[in-house]
Backbone atoms as SQL, in Angstrom:
CREATE TABLE atoms (id INTEGER PRIMARY KEY, chain TEXT, resi INTEGER, resn TEXT, atom TEXT, x REAL, y REAL, z REAL);
INSERT INTO atoms VALUES
  (1, 'A', 1, 'MET', 'N', 1.123, -1.525, 0.178),
  (2, 'A', 1, 'MET', 'CA', 0.048, -0.396, 0.061),
  (3, 'A', 1, 'MET', 'C', 0.800, 1.489, -0.014),
  (4, 'A', 2, 'CYS', 'N', 0.446, 2.186, -0.561),
  (5, 'A', 2, 'CYS', 'CA', 1.244, 3.755, -0.846),
  (6, 'A', 2, 'CYS', 'C', 1.441, 4.168, 1.227),
  (7, 'A', 3, 'ARG', 'N', 2.089, 4.480, 1.234),
  (8, 'A', 3, 'ARG', 'CA', 2.550, 4.540, 2.587),
  (9, 'A', 3, 'ARG', 'C', 2.058, 6.016, 3.112),
  (10, 'A', 4, 'ASN', 'N', 1.715, 7.018, 1.974),
  (11, 'A', 4, 'ASN', 'CA', 0.887, 8.256, 2.000),
  (12, 'A', 4, 'ASN', 'C', -0.831, 7.784, 2.401),
  (13, 'A', 5, 'ILE', 'N', -0.927, 6.693, 2.104),
  (14, 'A', 5, 'ILE', 'CA', -2.726, 6.617, 2.265),
  (15, 'A', 5, 'ILE', 'C', -2.768, 6.055, 3.535),
  (16, 'A', 6, 'ARG', 'N', -3.515, 6.387, 4.550),
  (17, 'A', 6, 'ARG', 'CA', -3.264, 6.009, 6.019),
  (18, 'A', 6, 'ARG', 'C', -5.157, 5.170, 6.311),
  (19, 'A', 7, 'VAL', 'N', -4.526, 4.231, 7.137),
  (20, 'A', 7, 'VAL', 'CA', -6.447, 3.779, 7.508),
  (21, 'A', 7, 'VAL', 'C', -7.278, 4.814, 8.094),
  (22, 'A', 8, 'LEU', 'N', -8.683, 4.808, 7.744),
  (23, 'A', 8, 'LEU', 'CA', -9.518, 5.753, 7.993),
  (24, 'A', 8, 'LEU', 'C', -10.301, 5.451, 8.397),
  (25, 'A', 9, 'HIS', 'N', -10.674, 3.767, 8.906),
  (26, 'A', 9, 'HIS', 'CA', -12.144, 3.358, 9.424),
  (27, 'A', 9, 'HIS', 'C', -11.855, 3.558, 10.820),
  (28, 'A', 10, 'ASN', 'N', -12.521, 3.538, 11.225),
  (29, 'A', 10, 'ASN', 'CA', -12.890, 3.504, 13.294),
  (30, 'A', 10, 'ASN', 'C', -12.071, 4.373, 13.933),
  (31, 'A', 11, 'PHE', 'N', -12.212, 5.620, 13.630),
  (32, 'A', 11, 'PHE', 'CA', -11.568, 6.603, 15.032),
  (33, 'A', 11, 'PHE', 'C', -12.108, 7.503, 15.287),
  (34, 'A', 12, 'ASP', 'N', -11.598, 7.678, 16.218),
  (35, 'A', 12, 'ASP', 'CA', -12.625, 9.080, 17.387),
  (36, 'A', 12, 'ASP', 'C', -11.676, 9.720, 17.789),
  (37, 'A', 13, 'PRO', 'N', -12.347, 10.794, 17.070),
  (38, 'A', 13, 'PRO', 'CA', -13.210, 11.587, 16.320),
  (39, 'A', 13, 'PRO', 'C', -12.994, 10.929, 15.318),
  (40, 'A', 14, 'PRO', 'N', -14.249, 10.893, 14.304),
  (41, 'A', 14, 'PRO', 'CA', -14.230, 10.350, 13.111),
  (42, 'A', 14, 'PRO', 'C', -13.556, 10.802, 12.271),
  (43, 'A', 15, 'THR', 'N', -13.173, 10.231, 10.749),
  (44, 'A', 15, 'THR', 'CA', -12.364, 10.559, 9.784),
  (45, 'A', 15, 'THR', 'C', -13.263, 11.973, 9.017),
  (46, 'A', 16, 'THR', 'N', -12.826, 12.930, 9.093),
  (47, 'A', 16, 'THR', 'CA', -13.454, 14.239, 8.393),
  (48, 'A', 16, 'THR', 'C', -13.142, 13.719, 6.554),
  (49, 'A', 17, 'ASP', 'N', -14.243, 14.497, 5.878),
  (50, 'A', 17, 'ASP', 'CA', -14.207, 15.089, 4.285),
  (51, 'A', 17, 'ASP', 'C', -12.971, 14.537, 4.027),
  (52, 'A', 18, 'ASP', 'N', -12.295, 15.995, 4.777),
  (53, 'A', 18, 'ASP', 'CA', -10.783, 16.358, 3.740),
  (54, 'A', 18, 'ASP', 'C', -9.857, 15.238, 3.934),
  (55, 'A', 19, 'GLU', 'N', -9.678, 14.608, 5.245),
  (56, 'A', 19, 'GLU', 'CA', -8.978, 13.234, 5.069),
  (57, 'A', 19, 'GLU', 'C', -9.615, 12.453, 4.051),
  (58, 'A', 20, 'VAL', 'N', -10.881, 11.790, 4.246),
  (59, 'A', 20, 'VAL', 'CA', -11.226, 10.942, 2.503),
  (60, 'A', 20, 'VAL', 'C', -11.045, 11.735, 1.335),
  (61, 'A', 21, 'ARG', 'N', -11.079, 12.751, 1.678),
  (62, 'A', 21, 'ARG', 'CA', -10.405, 13.580, -0.037),
  (63, 'A', 21, 'ARG', 'C', -8.756, 13.678, -0.301),
  (64, 'A', 22, 'GLU', 'N', -8.013, 13.556, 0.938),
  (65, 'A', 22, 'GLU', 'CA', -6.464, 13.415, 0.607),
  (66, 'A', 22, 'GLU', 'C', -5.986, 12.309, 0.596),
  (67, 'A', 23, 'ALA', 'N', -6.779, 11.341, 1.084),
  (68, 'A', 23, 'ALA', 'CA', -6.391, 10.055, 0.787),
  (69, 'A', 23, 'ALA', 'C', -6.850, 9.613, -0.838),
  (70, 'A', 24, 'ALA', 'N', -8.081, 10.255, -1.236),
  (71, 'A', 24, 'ALA', 'CA', -8.229, 9.863, -3.099),
  (72, 'A', 24, 'ALA', 'C', -7.556, 10.668, -3.474),
  (73, 'A', 25, 'LEU', 'N', -7.093, 12.235, -3.755),
  (74, 'A', 25, 'LEU', 'CA', -5.947, 12.522, -3.968),
  (75, 'A', 25, 'LEU', 'C', -4.544, 11.975, -4.077),
  (76, 'A', 26, 'GLN', 'N', -4.126, 11.027, -3.327),
  (77, 'A', 26, 'GLN', 'CA', -2.704, 10.167, -2.743),
  (78, 'A', 26, 'GLN', 'C', -3.181, 8.326, -4.074),
  (79, 'A', 27, 'PHE', 'N', -4.581, 8.357, -3.741),
  (80, 'A', 27, 'PHE', 'CA', -4.607, 6.957, -5.007),
  (81, 'A', 27, 'PHE', 'C', -4.588, 7.736, -6.170),
  (82, 'A', 28, 'VAL', 'N', -5.287, 8.776, -6.695),
  (83, 'A', 28, 'VAL', 'CA', -5.244, 9.123, -8.590),
  (84, 'A', 28, 'VAL', 'C', -3.848, 9.672, -8.422),
  (85, 'A', 29, 'ARG', 'N', -3.109, 9.953, -7.505),
  (86, 'A', 29, 'ARG', 'CA', -1.812, 10.771, -8.191),
  (87, 'A', 29, 'ARG', 'C', -0.884, 9.363, -8.273),
  (88, 'A', 30, 'LYS', 'N', -0.994, 8.435, -7.116),
  (89, 'A', 30, 'LYS', 'CA', -0.523, 6.927, -7.851),
  (90, 'A', 30, 'LYS', 'C', -0.848, 6.442, -8.606),
  (91, 'A', 31, 'VAL', 'N', -2.015, 6.147, -9.131),
  (92, 'A', 31, 'VAL', 'CA', -2.371, 5.560, -10.060),
  (93, 'A', 31, 'VAL', 'C', -2.072, 6.148, -11.697),
  (94, 'A', 32, 'SER', 'N', -2.051, 7.406, -11.462),
  (95, 'A', 32, 'SER', 'CA', -2.016, 7.994, -12.993),
  (96, 'A', 32, 'SER', 'C', -0.271, 8.369, -13.226),
  (97, 'A', 33, 'GLY', 'N', 0.272, 8.497, -12.283),
  (98, 'A', 33, 'GLY', 'CA', 1.870, 8.550, -11.992),
  (99, 'A', 33, 'GLY', 'C', 2.150, 9.999, -12.067),
  (100, 'A', 34, 'SER', 'N', 1.286, 10.613, -11.730),
  (101, 'A', 34, 'SER', 'CA', 1.537, 12.258, -11.980),
  (102, 'A', 34, 'SER', 'C', 0.947, 13.021, -10.612),
  (103, 'A', 35, 'THR', 'N', 1.985, 13.500, -9.451),
  (104, 'A', 35, 'THR', 'CA', 1.354, 14.451, -8.603),
  (105, 'A', 35, 'THR', 'C', 0.198, 15.889, -9.603),
  (106, 'A', 36, 'ARG', 'N', 0.608, 16.241, -10.473),
  (107, 'A', 36, 'ARG', 'CA', 0.083, 17.828, -11.312),
  (108, 'A', 36, 'ARG', 'C', -0.075, 17.151, -12.354),
  (109, 'A', 37, 'PRO', 'N', -1.457, 16.872, -12.980),
  (110, 'A', 37, 'PRO', 'CA', -2.209, 17.050, -14.488),
  (111, 'A', 37, 'PRO', 'C', -1.899, 17.800, -14.970),
  (112, 'A', 38, 'SER', 'N', -1.430, 17.692, -16.096),
  (113, 'A', 38, 'SER', 'CA', -1.474, 18.470, -17.477),
  (114, 'A', 38, 'SER', 'C', -3.051, 19.611, -17.287),
  (115, 'A', 39, 'GLN', 'N', -2.944, 21.053, -18.156),
  (116, 'A', 39, 'GLN', 'CA', -4.490, 21.308, -18.125),
  (117, 'A', 39, 'GLN', 'C', -5.116, 20.238, -18.525),
  (118, 'A', 40, 'ALA', 'N', -4.643, 19.850, -19.644),
  (119, 'A', 40, 'ALA', 'CA', -5.478, 18.974, -20.558),
  (120, 'A', 40, 'ALA', 'C', -6.521, 17.534, -19.977),
  (121, 'A', 41, 'ASN', 'N', -5.656, 16.953, -18.461),
  (122, 'A', 41, 'ASN', 'CA', -5.911, 15.765, -18.164),
  (123, 'A', 41, 'ASN', 'C', -6.639, 16.933, -16.237),
  (124, 'A', 42, 'THR', 'N', -6.447, 18.150, -16.426),
  (125, 'A', 42, 'THR', 'CA', -7.051, 18.327, -15.109),
  (126, 'A', 42, 'THR', 'C', -8.364, 18.052, -14.617),
  (127, 'A', 43, 'GLU', 'N', -9.877, 18.033, -15.673),
  (128, 'A', 43, 'GLU', 'CA', -10.817, 17.657, -15.131),
  (129, 'A', 43, 'GLU', 'C', -10.886, 16.048, -14.961),
  (130, 'A', 44, 'PRO', 'N', -10.727, 15.691, -15.962),
  (131, 'A', 44, 'PRO', 'CA', -10.972, 13.682, -15.116),
  (132, 'A', 44, 'PRO', 'C', -10.022, 13.749, -14.404),
  (133, 'A', 45, 'PHE', 'N', -8.652, 14.262, -13.989),
  (134, 'A', 45, 'PHE', 'CA', -8.253, 13.794, -12.488),
  (135, 'A', 45, 'PHE', 'C', -8.970, 14.258, -11.664),
  (136, 'A', 46, 'GLU', 'N', -9.333, 15.697, -11.531),
  (137, 'A', 46, 'GLU', 'CA', -10.806, 16.130, -10.132),
  (138, 'A', 46, 'GLU', 'C', -11.884, 15.294, -10.148),
  (139, 'A', 47, 'ARG', 'N', -12.328, 15.023, -11.659),
  (140, 'A', 47, 'ARG', 'CA', -13.648, 13.526, -11.231),
  (141, 'A', 47, 'ARG', 'C', -13.409, 12.677, -10.726),
  (142, 'A', 48, 'ALA', 'N', -11.778, 12.039, -11.206),
  (143, 'A', 48, 'ALA', 'CA', -12.230, 10.691, -10.869),
  (144, 'A', 48, 'ALA', 'C', -11.468, 11.271, -8.885),
  (145, 'A', 49, 'ILE', 'N', -10.998, 11.950, -8.191),
  (146, 'A', 49, 'ILE', 'CA', -10.344, 12.369, -7.041),
  (147, 'A', 49, 'ILE', 'C', -11.935, 12.555, -6.360),
  (148, 'A', 50, 'ASP', 'N', -12.941, 13.440, -6.864),
  (149, 'A', 50, 'ASP', 'CA', -14.180, 13.753, -6.475),
  (150, 'A', 50, 'ASP', 'C', -15.121, 12.399, -6.417),
  (151, 'A', 51, 'GLU', 'N', -15.166, 11.431, -7.205),
  (152, 'A', 51, 'GLU', 'CA', -15.382, 9.824, -7.356),
  (153, 'A', 51, 'GLU', 'C', -15.171, 9.070, -6.469),
  (154, 'A', 52, 'ILE', 'N', -13.647, 8.718, -6.420),
  (155, 'A', 52, 'ILE', 'CA', -13.616, 7.913, -5.485),
  (156, 'A', 52, 'ILE', 'C', -13.304, 8.158, -3.994),
  (157, 'A', 53, 'ALA', 'N', -13.563, 9.789, -3.476),
  (158, 'A', 53, 'ALA', 'CA', -13.705, 10.353, -2.074),
  (159, 'A', 53, 'ALA', 'C', -15.180, 9.855, -1.798),
  (160, 'A', 54, 'GLU', 'N', -16.058, 10.012, -3.156),
  (161, 'A', 54, 'GLU', 'CA', -17.361, 10.069, -2.658),
  (162, 'A', 54, 'GLU', 'C', -17.581, 8.387, -2.526),
  (163, 'A', 55, 'ALA', 'N', -16.886, 6.911, -2.687),
  (164, 'A', 55, 'ALA', 'CA', -17.132, 5.982, -2.671),
  (165, 'A', 55, 'ALA', 'C', -16.794, 5.662, -1.458),
  (166, 'A', 56, 'THR', 'N', -15.853, 6.447, -1.118),
  (167, 'A', 56, 'THR', 'CA', -14.894, 6.303, 0.622),
  (168, 'A', 56, 'THR', 'C', -15.704, 6.375, 1.195),
  (169, 'A', 57, 'ARG', 'N', -16.085, 7.874, 1.415),
  (170, 'A', 57, 'ARG', 'CA', -16.885, 8.102, 1.945),
  (171, 'A', 57, 'ARG', 'C', -18.015, 7.468, 2.560),
  (172, 'A', 58, 'ARG', 'N', -18.771, 6.527, 1.586),
  (173, 'A', 58, 'ARG', 'CA', -19.943, 5.909, 1.569),
  (174, 'A', 58, 'ARG', 'C', -19.045, 4.240, 2.104),
  (175, 'A', 59, 'MET', 'N', -18.294, 3.910, 1.853),
  (176, 'A', 59, 'MET', 'CA', -17.421, 3.014, 2.497),
  (177, 'A', 59, 'MET', 'C', -17.561, 2.509, 4.026),
  (178, 'A', 60, 'LEU', 'N', -17.214, 4.004, 4.705),
  (179, 'A', 60, 'LEU', 'CA', -16.759, 4.317, 5.621),
  (180, 'A', 60, 'LEU', 'C', -17.839, 4.297, 6.487),
  (181, 'A', 61, 'ASP', 'N', -19.109, 5.006, 5.985),
  (182, 'A', 61, 'ASP', 'CA', -20.043, 4.905, 6.593),
  (183, 'A', 61, 'ASP', 'C', -20.481, 3.868, 6.290),
  (184, 'A', 62, 'ASP', 'N', -20.481, 2.649, 5.524),
  (185, 'A', 62, 'ASP', 'CA', -21.418, 1.435, 5.926),
  (186, 'A', 62, 'ASP', 'C', -20.597, 0.342, 6.397),
  (187, 'A', 63, 'LEU', 'N', -19.014, 0.829, 6.612),
  (188, 'A', 63, 'LEU', 'CA', -18.568, -0.115, 7.656),
  (189, 'A', 63, 'LEU', 'C', -18.962, -0.520, 8.888),
  (190, 'A', 64, 'VAL', 'N', -18.930, -1.530, 9.628),
  (191, 'A', 64, 'VAL', 'CA', -19.532, -1.893, 11.104),
  (192, 'A', 64, 'VAL', 'C', -18.467, -2.883, 11.687),
  (193, 'A', 65, 'THR', 'N', -18.428, -2.762, 12.754),
  (194, 'A', 65, 'THR', 'CA', -16.653, -3.134, 13.628),
  (195, 'A', 65, 'THR', 'C', -17.347, -3.292, 15.238),
  (196, 'A', 66, 'LYS', 'N', -16.894, -4.188, 15.623),
  (197, 'A', 66, 'LYS', 'CA', -17.339, -4.237, 17.624),
  (198, 'A', 66, 'LYS', 'C', -16.094, -3.799, 17.940),
  (199, 'A', 67, 'ALA', 'N', -14.738, -3.633, 17.134),
  (200, 'A', 67, 'ALA', 'CA', -13.547, -2.984, 17.960),
  (201, 'A', 67, 'ALA', 'C', -13.805, -1.694, 18.724),
  (202, 'A', 68, 'PRO', 'N', -12.676, -1.212, 19.498),
  (203, 'A', 68, 'PRO', 'CA', -13.235, 0.186, 20.028),
  (204, 'A', 68, 'PRO', 'C', -12.338, 1.108, 19.003),
  (205, 'A', 69, 'PRO', 'N', -12.829, 2.603, 18.946),
  (206, 'A', 69, 'PRO', 'CA', -12.260, 3.271, 17.864),
  (207, 'A', 69, 'PRO', 'C', -10.833, 3.407, 18.181),
  (208, 'A', 70, 'LYS', 'N', -10.006, 3.585, 17.376),
  (209, 'A', 70, 'LYS', 'CA', -8.980, 3.649, 17.542),
  (210, 'A', 70, 'LYS', 'C', -8.440, 5.468, 18.004),
  (211, 'A', 71, 'SER', 'N', -7.678, 5.058, 18.613),
  (212, 'A', 71, 'SER', 'CA', -7.511, 6.565, 18.859),
  (213, 'A', 71, 'SER', 'C', -5.868, 7.519, 17.689),
  (214, 'A', 72, 'ARG', 'N', -6.170, 8.383, 17.365),
  (215, 'A', 72, 'ARG', 'CA', -5.251, 9.058, 16.143),
  (216, 'A', 72, 'ARG', 'C', -3.517, 9.425, 16.735),
  (217, 'A', 73, 'GLU', 'N', -3.444, 10.046, 18.116),
  (218, 'A', 73, 'GLU', 'CA', -2.153, 9.768, 18.716),
  (219, 'A', 73, 'GLU', 'C', -1.764, 8.425, 18.989),
  (220, 'A', 74, 'ARG', 'N', -2.535, 7.211, 19.488),
  (221, 'A', 74, 'ARG', 'CA', -1.551, 6.145, 19.667),
  (222, 'A', 74, 'ARG', 'C', -1.416, 5.087, 17.838),
  (223, 'A', 75, 'GLU', 'N', -2.381, 5.637, 17.514),
  (224, 'A', 75, 'GLU', 'CA', -2.255, 4.972, 15.519),
  (225, 'A', 75, 'GLU', 'C', -0.442, 5.936, 15.122),
  (226, 'A', 76, 'ALA', 'N', -0.534, 7.079, 15.598),
  (227, 'A', 76, 'ALA', 'CA', 0.967, 8.164, 14.841),
  (228, 'A', 76, 'ALA', 'C', 1.847, 8.075, 15.881),
  (229, 'A', 77, 'VAL', 'N', 1.928, 7.494, 17.439),
  (230, 'A', 77, 'VAL', 'CA', 2.960, 6.425, 17.010),
  (231, 'A', 77, 'VAL', 'C', 3.773, 5.014, 16.897),
  (232, 'A', 78, 'LYS', 'N', 2.421, 4.300, 16.808),
  (233, 'A', 78, 'LYS', 'CA', 2.728, 3.486, 16.203),
  (234, 'A', 78, 'LYS', 'C', 3.209, 3.464, 14.760),
  (235, 'A', 79, 'GLY', 'N', 2.732, 4.736, 14.530),
  (236, 'A', 79, 'GLY', 'CA', 3.877, 4.964, 12.714),
  (237, 'A', 79, 'GLY', 'C', 4.770, 5.397, 12.839),
  (238, 'A', 80, 'ARG', 'N', 5.156, 5.800, 13.922),
  (239, 'A', 80, 'ARG', 'CA', 6.442, 6.478, 14.034),
  (240, 'A', 80, 'ARG', 'C', 7.693, 5.175, 14.186),
  (241, 'A', 81, 'GLU', 'N', 7.053, 4.347, 15.389),
  (242, 'A', 81, 'GLU', 'CA', 7.267, 3.405, 15.775),
  (243, 'A', 81, 'GLU', 'C', 8.179, 2.519, 14.486),
  (244, 'A', 82, 'ARG', 'N', 7.074, 2.211, 13.721),
  (245, 'A', 82, 'ARG', 'CA', 7.763, 0.925, 12.318),
  (246, 'A', 82, 'ARG', 'C', 8.323, 1.581, 11.388),
  (247, 'A', 83, 'HIS', 'N', 8.415, 3.065, 11.094),
  (248, 'A', 83, 'HIS', 'CA', 9.140, 4.038, 10.695),
  (249, 'A', 83, 'HIS', 'C', 10.804, 3.743, 11.080),
  (250, 'A', 84, 'GLU', 'N', 11.050, 4.100, 12.212),
  (251, 'A', 84, 'GLU', 'CA', 12.096, 3.368, 12.424),
  (252, 'A', 84, 'GLU', 'C', 12.606, 2.176, 13.016),
  (253, 'A', 85, 'LYS', 'N', 11.823, 1.509, 13.001),
  (254, 'A', 85, 'LYS', 'CA', 12.156, -0.219, 12.815),
  (255, 'A', 85, 'LYS', 'C', 12.812, 0.031, 11.427),
  (256, 'A', 86, 'ARG', 'N', 12.353, 0.656, 10.237),
  (257, 'A', 86, 'ARG', 'CA', 11.999, 0.552, 8.912),
  (258, 'A', 86, 'ARG', 'C', 13.548, 0.733, 8.459),
  (259, 'A', 87, 'MET', 'N', 13.937, 1.921, 8.795),
  (260, 'A', 87, 'MET', 'CA', 15.185, 2.860, 8.310),
  (261, 'A', 87, 'MET', 'C', 16.331, 1.835, 9.375),
  (262, 'A', 88, 'GLU', 'N', 15.857, 1.393, 10.745),
  (263, 'A', 88, 'GLU', 'CA', 17.420, 0.574, 11.327),
  (264, 'A', 88, 'GLU', 'C', 17.545, -0.344, 10.578),
  (265, 'A', 89, 'ARG', 'N', 16.792, -1.107, 9.888),
  (266, 'A', 89, 'ARG', 'CA', 16.675, -2.645, 9.370),
  (267, 'A', 89, 'ARG', 'C', 17.566, -1.866, 7.476),
  (268, 'A', 90, 'GLU', 'N', 17.184, -0.741, 7.298),
  (269, 'A', 90, 'GLU', 'CA', 17.791, -0.062, 6.092),
  (270, 'A', 90, 'GLU', 'C', 19.283, -0.093, 6.486),
  (271, 'A', 91, 'VAL', 'N', 19.753, 0.910, 7.601),
  (272, 'A', 91, 'VAL', 'CA', 20.836, 1.069, 7.499),
  (273, 'A', 91, 'VAL', 'C', 21.597, -0.348, 8.042),
  (274, 'A', 92, 'ARG', 'N', 21.359, -1.246, 8.343),
  (275, 'A', 92, 'ARG', 'CA', 21.887, -2.406, 8.649),
  (276, 'A', 92, 'ARG', 'C', 22.337, -2.920, 7.132),
  (277, 'A', 93, 'ILE', 'N', 21.166, -3.266, 6.096),
  (278, 'A', 93, 'ILE', 'CA', 21.599, -3.420, 4.941),
  (279, 'A', 93, 'ILE', 'C', 22.454, -2.981, 4.077),
  (280, 'A', 94, 'ARG', 'N', 22.866, -1.549, 4.248),
  (281, 'A', 94, 'ARG', 'CA', 23.291, -0.941, 3.894),
  (282, 'A', 94, 'ARG', 'C', 24.759, -0.835, 4.408),
  (283, 'A', 95, 'THR', 'N', 24.914, -0.895, 5.287),
  (284, 'A', 95, 'THR', 'CA', 26.194, -1.172, 5.928),
  (285, 'A', 95, 'THR', 'C', 26.636, -2.516, 6.599),
  (286, 'A', 96, 'GLY', 'N', 26.226, -3.416, 6.075),
  (287, 'A', 96, 'GLY', 'CA', 26.322, -5.029, 5.923),
  (288, 'A', 96, 'GLY', 'C', 26.351, -5.101, 7.009),
  (289, 'A', 97, 'ALA', 'N', 25.936, -4.490, 8.527),
  (290, 'A', 97, 'ALA', 'CA', 25.813, -4.858, 9.803),
  (291, 'A', 97, 'ALA', 'C', 24.741, -5.800, 10.023),
  (292, 'A', 98, 'SER', 'N', 24.986, -6.699, 11.347),
  (293, 'A', 98, 'SER', 'CA', 24.138, -7.812, 11.736),
  (294, 'A', 98, 'SER', 'C', 23.377, -7.668, 12.526);
């Protein structure tokens, strides 16, 4: 999965429409291979973002779970810990350390 796209389901407070749109933007950028479309492709690029955001919001609103809502702060800490471990592994690989 693209590291810029975050889990949006089951948070307290709930995921905002801005967060949903940002995830849709990242998805469209990844799929299109472009961070900024040409003038000729702006309309289809924006339409795709809108459609994906709408579908994502609908899905998030329809999902059900018995799990307690996740804390954004705790998830951020876990993400930083994963990043640190990944960087440690890469340093070991690049330096040949065990």
